[in-house]
C-alpha positions as CSV (number, residue, x, y, z in Angstrom):
1,M,82.8,-73.4,-113.7
2,A,82.2,-72.5,-110.0
3,T,85.4,-71.8,-108.0
4,Y,85.6,-71.8,-104.2
5,E,88.4,-71.0,-101.8
6,I,89.4,-74.0,-99.7
7,D,91.7,-74.8,-96.8
8,A,94.9,-76.0,-98.3
9,E,95.5,-78.7,-95.6
10,A,92.2,-80.4,-96.5
11,I,93.4,-81.2,-100.0
12,Q,97.0,-82.0,-99.2
13,E,96.3,-85.8,-99.4
14,Y,95.5,-85.5,-103.1
15,V,98.8,-83.8,-104.0
16,P,101.3,-86.2,-105.7
17,A,104.8,-86.6,-104.2
18,G,107.1,-83.8,-105.5
19,F,104.3,-81.4,-106.1
20,E,102.6,-78.7,-104.0
21,I,99.3,-76.9,-104.0
22,D,99.3,-74.0,-106.6
23,L,98.0,-70.9,-104.9
24,F,96.2,-68.0,-106.6
25,Q,97.1,-64.8,-104.7
26,G,98.0,-66.9,-101.7
27,K,94.7,-68.9,-101.7
28,A,94.0,-72.5,-102.5
29,L,91.1,-73.1,-104.9
30,A,88.8,-75.9,-105.9
31,T,86.6,-75.7,-108.9
32,V,83.3,-77.5,-109.8
33,V,83.2,-77.9,-113.6
34,A,80.2,-78.9,-115.7
35,F,80.8,-79.6,-119.4
36,R,80.0,-81.9,-122.3
37,F,82.1,-84.4,-124.2
38,K,81.3,-84.2,-128.0
39,D,82.5,-86.5,-130.8
40,T,84.6,-88.4,-128.2
41,R,87.4,-90.6,-129.5
42,L,89.6,-93.2,-127.8
43,I,93.1,-93.4,-129.4
44,G,91.6,-91.7,-132.5
45,V,88.6,-94.1,-132.8
46,K,85.1,-92.8,-132.2
47,M,83.6,-94.3,-129.1
48,P,80.5,-96.3,-130.1
49,F,77.2,-95.1,-128.4
50,Y,79.1,-92.7,-126.1
51,R,80.4,-89.8,-128.2
52,D,78.3,-87.1,-126.6
53,F,77.7,-87.0,-122.8
54,P,78.1,-84.6,-119.8
55,E,80.5,-84.7,-116.9
56,I,80.7,-82.9,-113.6
57,N,84.1,-82.8,-111.8
58,I,85.8,-81.1,-108.9
59,R,89.4,-80.2,-109.3
60,I,92.3,-78.6,-107.4
61,Y,95.5,-77.0,-108.7
62,V,99.0,-78.1,-108.2
63,K,102.5,-77.4,-109.5
64,G,105.8,-79.3,-109.6
65,V,108.7,-80.3,-111.7
66,H,107.9,-82.9,-114.4
67,D,110.3,-83.8,-117.3
68,G,112.7,-81.2,-116.1
69,E,110.3,-78.3,-116.2
70,M,108.0,-76.6,-113.7
71,R,104.4,-77.6,-114.6
72,R,101.1,-76.3,-113.5
73,G,98.1,-78.6,-113.6
74,V,95.0,-80.0,-112.1
75,V,94.2,-82.9,-109.9
76,F,90.7,-84.3,-110.3
77,I,89.2,-85.2,-106.9
78,K,85.9,-86.7,-108.2
79,E,84.1,-87.0,-111.6
80,I,80.4,-87.7,-112.3
81,T,79.0,-89.0,-115.6
82,P,75.7,-90.6,-116.4
83,N,77.2,-93.5,-118.4
84,R,78.9,-96.6,-117.0
85,I,81.2,-97.4,-120.0
86,P,83.0,-94.0,-120.1
87,A,83.3,-94.1,-116.3
88,L,84.9,-97.6,-116.5
89,I,87.3,-96.5,-119.2
90,A,88.4,-93.5,-117.3
91,R,88.9,-95.5,-114.1
92,T,90.9,-98.1,-115.9
93,L,93.1,-95.9,-118.2
94,F,93.4,-92.7,-116.2
95,R,92.8,-94.1,-112.6
96,E,90.3,-91.4,-112.0
97,N,87.6,-91.4,-109.3
98,F,84.5,-91.6,-111.6
99,H,81.0,-92.1,-110.3
100,V,77.8,-92.8,-112.3
101,Q,74.8,-90.5,-111.6
102,P,72.1,-89.0,-113.9
103,V,73.2,-85.6,-115.3
104,E,70.8,-83.4,-117.3
105,V,71.8,-80.5,-119.5
106,T,69.5,-77.8,-120.8
107,R,70.8,-75.1,-123.2
108,Y,69.0,-72.3,-125.1
109,G,70.4,-69.9,-127.6
110,E,73.9,-69.3,-128.8
111,S,77.0,-67.1,-128.4
112,A,76.3,-63.9,-126.4
113,C,72.7,-64.9,-125.7
114,L,73.0,-68.3,-124.1
115,K,71.2,-70.0,-121.2
116,I,72.7,-73.2,-119.9
117,N,72.1,-75.4,-116.8
118,Y,73.5,-78.7,-115.5
119,Q,71.5,-80.7,-113.0
120,W,72.7,-83.8,-111.2
121,G,72.1,-85.9,-108.1
122,D,69.5,-84.6,-105.6
123,G,68.7,-81.1,-107.0
124,N,72.3,-79.9,-107.7
125,N,72.4,-77.1,-110.3
126,L,75.1,-75.1,-112.0
127,G,73.9,-72.7,-114.6
128,G,73.2,-69.2,-115.7
129,E,73.2,-66.8,-118.7
130,I,76.0,-65.7,-121.0
131,K,75.2,-62.1,-122.1
132,E,78.6,-60.9,-123.3
133,Q,80.8,-61.8,-126.2
134,L,83.5,-64.4,-125.4
135,R,86.9,-62.9,-124.9
136,D,90.5,-64.1,-124.3
137,W,91.3,-64.3,-120.7
138,Q,93.9,-61.8,-119.4
139,D,97.2,-63.0,-117.9
140,G,97.2,-62.9,-114.1
141,T,93.4,-63.2,-113.7
142,E,91.6,-65.9,-111.8
143,E,90.1,-67.1,-115.1
144,A,93.5,-67.6,-116.5
145,F,94.7,-69.4,-113.4
146,I,91.7,-71.8,-113.6
147,G,91.7,-72.4,-117.3
148,D,95.3,-72.1,-118.5
149,N,96.3,-75.7,-117.5
150,F,97.7,-78.2,-119.9
151,W,98.6,-81.0,-117.5
152,A,96.7,-83.3,-115.1
153,F,98.3,-85.2,-112.3
154,K,97.2,-88.1,-110.2
155,K,98.3,-89.6,-106.9
156,V,97.9,-93.4,-106.7
157,G,99.2,-94.7,-103.4
158,D,102.9,-93.6,-103.2
159,K,103.1,-93.2,-107.0
160,A,102.4,-90.2,-109.1
161,Y,101.2,-90.0,-112.7
162,A,100.9,-87.2,-115.3
163,F,99.0,-86.9,-118.5
164,R,99.1,-84.1,-121.0
165,V,95.9,-82.1,-121.8
166,D,96.3,-80.4,-125.2
167,H,93.9,-77.7,-126.3
168,Q,93.8,-74.4,-128.0
169,P,93.5,-71.3,-125.7
170,W,89.9,-71.0,-124.6
171,K,87.7,-68.0,-124.4
172,T,85.6,-66.9,-121.4
173,A,82.6,-64.8,-120.3
174,P,81.1,-64.2,-116.9
175,L,78.0,-66.3,-116.0
176,E,75.1,-64.0,-115.0
177,N,71.8,-64.7,-113.3
178,T,73.3,-67.8,-111.9
179,N,71.4,-70.9,-110.7
180,I,73.8,-72.5,-108.3
181,K,72.9,-75.1,-105.8
182,I,75.7,-77.6,-105.1
183,D,75.7,-79.9,-102.1
184,L,79.4,-80.1,-101.6
185,K,79.1,-82.7,-98.9
186,T,77.3,-85.1,-101.2
187,L,79.8,-84.2,-104.0
188,N,82.9,-85.0,-102.1
189,G,82.3,-85.7,-98.4
190,D,82.3,-83.6,-95.2
191,E,86.0,-82.8,-95.0
192,I,86.2,-81.1,-98.4
193,A,82.8,-79.4,-98.0
194,N,83.7,-78.0,-94.5
195,A,87.1,-76.8,-95.8
196,I,85.1,-74.8,-98.4
197,Y,82.2,-73.7,-96.2
198,R,84.6,-72.1,-93.8
199,H,85.2,-69.5,-96.5
200,G,81.6,-69.1,-97.4
201,N,78.7,-71.0,-99.0
202,Q,78.9,-69.3,-102.4
203,P,81.6,-69.6,-105.1
204,R,84.0,-66.7,-105.4
205,N,84.1,-67.0,-109.2
206,V,81.5,-68.3,-111.7
207,T,82.7,-68.4,-115.3
208,F,81.7,-69.8,-118.7
209,I,84.6,-71.1,-120.8
210,D,84.0,-72.3,-124.3
211,G,85.4,-75.6,-125.3
212,N,87.3,-76.8,-128.3
213,T,89.2,-79.9,-129.3
214,V,91.0,-81.5,-126.4
215,E,93.5,-84.4,-126.6
216,L,94.4,-86.4,-123.5
217,G,97.7,-88.3,-123.4
218,L,97.8,-91.6,-121.6
219,P,99.1,-91.4,-118.0
220,Q,102.9,-91.6,-117.5
221,R,104.5,-92.5,-114.3
222,I,106.4,-89.7,-112.6
223,H,109.7,-90.8,-111.2
224,A,111.2,-88.8,-108.4
């Protein structure tokens, strides 16, 4: 996960009605996330042919009242996967901005001696080495702000949708000897890229977060 500071006004158009950008220490953040789906199921049924595949996404962070409670969550701006069928399902069921591109993953080693790299598009890379034991993230840290999200929200026209993202608390470790080359303009256009580049060309935080079982609820309309 590579996290960048971004101009808040550049991402306001993605924020659903009734929500606002969630700031970390007064700063708006956007994160490029590379990960793998494994043993993927749809409504409890294993997806034929497409149970193990990678994804790249860029997300921002929002907060607002949903079901009578203040919720923190993410808004996915764009997702990339190498397979058309999962992309079609995600666009149809979750109304997400999925695109199909080749994505290659290389991984060597395990646990505290792991090298991992994701490559997509025209030479984009996000990878590095994990040399420390995974640990729980600490409350109040940037890692907790990025990872401790159990909701995703979506703006579709003048409507807003929410879906629950259930998972056990994840563990984290810093990514060292990083190999990062992300063309943000190709990933999500000039406006988003320039809103990040004004704060520098390099991510402010690069983190490895282990995965575990994740269950996504179907989107529900948010009524103001």
